[in-house]
C-alpha positions as CSV (number, residue, x, y, z in Angstrom):
1,M,6.0,12.7,200.0
2,A,4.4,11.5,203.2
3,D,6.6,8.4,203.4
4,W,9.8,10.2,202.6
5,F,10.9,10.1,206.2
6,T,10.4,7.4,208.7
7,T,11.2,7.2,212.5
8,L,14.8,8.2,213.0
9,G,17.1,5.8,214.8
10,T,20.6,6.5,216.1
11,P,22.4,6.1,212.8
12,E,19.9,8.4,211.1
13,L,20.2,11.0,213.9
14,L,24.0,11.0,213.7
15,A,23.9,11.3,209.9
16,L,21.3,14.1,210.2
17,A,23.4,16.0,212.7
18,A,26.4,15.8,210.2
19,A,24.1,16.8,207.3
20,L,22.7,19.8,209.0
21,G,26.2,21.0,210.0
22,W,27.7,20.5,206.6
23,A,24.8,21.9,204.6
24,S,24.6,25.0,206.9
25,G,28.0,26.0,205.8
26,F,26.7,27.1,202.4
27,R,22.9,27.1,202.7
28,L,21.8,27.8,206.3
29,Y,18.4,29.3,205.5
30,A,17.5,26.5,203.2
31,V,18.5,23.9,205.8
32,V,16.3,25.6,208.5
33,F,13.4,26.0,206.1
34,I,13.4,22.5,204.5
35,V,13.8,20.7,207.9
36,G,11.2,22.9,209.5
37,L,8.8,22.4,206.7
38,A,9.4,18.7,206.7
39,G,8.5,18.6,210.4
40,A,5.4,20.9,210.0
41,M,4.1,18.8,207.1
42,G,4.6,15.5,208.9
43,W,7.2,14.2,206.5
44,M,9.8,13.9,209.2
45,P,9.5,13.4,213.0
46,L,11.7,16.1,214.2
47,P,13.8,15.5,217.4
48,A,12.7,17.6,220.3
49,G,15.7,19.9,219.9
50,L,14.7,20.8,216.4
51,Q,10.9,21.1,216.8
52,A,11.2,24.9,217.1
53,L,12.2,24.9,213.4
54,Q,8.6,24.1,212.4
55,H,7.1,27.1,214.2
56,P,5.3,29.4,211.7
57,A,7.3,32.4,212.7
58,L,10.6,30.7,212.2
59,L,9.4,29.1,209.0
60,G,8.4,32.5,207.7
61,T,11.7,34.1,208.6
62,A,13.7,31.3,207.1
63,G,11.6,31.3,204.0
64,F,12.1,35.0,203.5
65,M,15.9,34.8,204.0
66,L,16.0,31.8,201.7
67,F,14.2,33.8,199.0
68,V,16.7,36.6,199.4
69,E,19.7,34.3,199.4
70,F,18.5,32.3,196.4
71,F,18.9,35.4,194.2
72,A,21.8,37.0,196.0
73,D,23.8,33.8,195.7
74,K,23.5,33.8,191.9
75,I,24.8,37.3,191.3
76,P,28.6,37.5,190.8
77,V,30.4,39.5,193.5
78,V,27.2,39.9,195.4
79,D,27.4,36.3,196.3
80,S,30.9,36.8,197.8
81,L,29.7,39.8,199.8
82,W,26.7,37.7,201.0
83,D,29.1,34.9,202.1
84,M,31.2,37.3,204.1
85,V,28.2,38.7,205.9
86,N,26.7,35.3,206.7
87,S,30.0,33.6,207.6
88,V,29.6,34.7,211.2
89,V,26.2,33.0,211.4
90,R,26.6,29.8,209.4
91,I,29.2,28.0,211.6
92,P,27.6,28.6,215.0
93,A,24.2,27.9,213.5
94,G,25.5,24.6,212.0
95,A,26.8,23.6,215.4
96,A,23.5,24.5,217.1
97,L,21.4,22.6,214.6
98,A,23.6,19.5,214.9
99,A,23.4,19.7,218.7
100,G,19.6,20.1,218.5
101,V,19.3,16.7,216.9
102,F,20.1,15.1,220.3
103,G,18.7,17.9,222.5
104,A,19.5,18.9,226.1
105,D,18.7,15.4,227.5
106,S,21.8,13.9,225.7
107,G,24.4,16.3,226.8
108,T,27.5,14.4,225.7
109,L,26.1,13.5,222.3
110,A,24.8,17.0,221.8
111,L,28.2,18.5,222.6
112,A,29.9,16.0,220.2
113,A,27.3,16.8,217.5
114,A,27.9,20.5,218.0
115,L,31.7,20.1,217.5
116,L,31.1,17.9,214.5
117,G,28.4,20.3,213.0
118,G,30.5,23.4,213.6
119,S,33.6,21.8,212.0
120,L,31.6,20.6,209.0
121,A,30.0,24.0,208.6
122,A,33.4,25.6,208.7
123,T,34.7,23.2,206.0
124,S,31.8,23.8,203.6
125,Q,31.8,27.6,204.3
126,A,35.5,27.8,203.5
127,A,35.1,25.7,200.3
128,K,32.2,27.7,199.2
129,T,33.8,31.1,199.8
130,T,37.1,30.2,198.0
131,A,35.2,28.5,195.1
132,R,33.0,31.5,194.6
133,A,35.9,33.9,194.7
134,A,37.7,31.9,192.1
135,I,34.5,31.7,189.9
136,N,34.1,35.4,190.2
137,A,37.5,35.9,188.6
138,S,35.8,34.7,185.4
139,P,33.7,37.4,183.5
140,E,30.9,35.0,182.5
141,P,28.1,34.5,185.1
142,F,26.9,31.0,184.1
143,S,29.3,29.0,186.2
144,N,28.3,31.1,189.2
145,V,24.6,30.3,188.6
146,A,25.3,26.6,188.0
147,M,27.3,26.3,191.2
148,S,24.6,28.0,193.2
149,L,21.9,25.6,191.8
150,V,24.1,22.6,192.7
151,E,24.3,23.9,196.3
152,D,20.5,24.3,196.4
153,G,20.1,20.6,195.4
154,L,22.8,19.4,197.8
155,V,20.8,20.6,200.8
156,V,17.8,18.5,199.9
157,G,19.9,15.6,198.8
158,A,22.0,15.6,202.0
159,V,19.0,15.6,204.4
160,W,17.2,12.9,202.4
161,L,20.3,10.7,202.1
162,A,21.2,11.1,205.8
163,T,17.8,10.1,207.0
164,N,17.2,7.2,204.5
165,H,20.7,5.8,203.9
166,P,22.9,7.1,206.8
167,L,25.8,4.8,206.1
168,V,26.0,5.7,202.5
169,F,25.7,9.4,203.5
170,G,28.5,9.0,206.0
171,V,30.9,7.5,203.4
172,L,30.1,10.1,200.8
173,L,30.4,12.9,203.4
174,A,33.9,11.7,204.4
175,I,35.0,11.7,200.8
176,T,33.4,15.1,200.1
177,V,35.0,16.7,203.1
178,V,38.5,15.5,202.0
179,L,37.9,16.8,198.5
180,M,36.7,20.1,199.9
181,W,39.9,20.4,202.0
182,I,42.0,19.8,198.9
183,A,39.9,22.1,196.7
184,T,40.0,24.9,199.3
185,W,43.8,24.7,199.5
186,M,44.3,24.7,195.8
187,L,41.8,27.5,195.2
188,F,43.4,29.5,198.0
189,K,46.8,29.2,196.3
190,F,45.2,30.1,193.0
191,L,43.5,33.2,194.4
192,R,46.7,34.3,196.2
193,A,48.6,34.1,192.8
194,V,45.8,36.1,191.1
195,F,46.0,38.8,193.8
196,R,49.8,38.9,193.6
197,R,49.7,39.3,189.8
198,A,47.0,42.0,190.1
199,R,49.1,43.9,192.7
200,S,52.2,43.7,190.5
201,F,50.2,45.0,187.6
202,F,48.8,48.0,189.4
203,T,52.2,48.7,191.0
204,A,53.8,48.7,187.6
205,T,51.2,51.1,186.1
206,A,51.2,53.4,189.0
């Protein structure tokens, strides 16, 4: 694992900023813990703006929250409640992490990264929330667990791909974001139809 990450150039930094923002939208604590641990273990030379992530206190806090989220995110209905509570944290945190890639010395790049990271975090947060709400409409719990495990793997995959193959990551991210927009719109229409039918049913039986 020691050679997983190498010195990060500008393409890798740009891709990392996008990856941190995007992944924070559905797995903020995993992002903080994995990146911080990679820096602490010497797997990844963290930019100055992200070096606080490898502090033992922050690693411990992120690890604890990751442990809680790992199980909460796999329980139907609980996962949606967890998403609602954390929605106010994920988007600004995604923006802050993306900005931290370039630090205070690169003000313009840091601001651009913050806007990019916040927008990507909002996109993935919206897609996750609507997808989980749609999945929770089904009585079986297996699809919920499967989706949660996929999200767990996406965090590791996104950070690795961004720092090792930034151009490939950029292309895949652009495609993924477009698909997320489409899926979010379609799922929103589906959920609105479900709620409308449920309201009609309860109104008729009242």
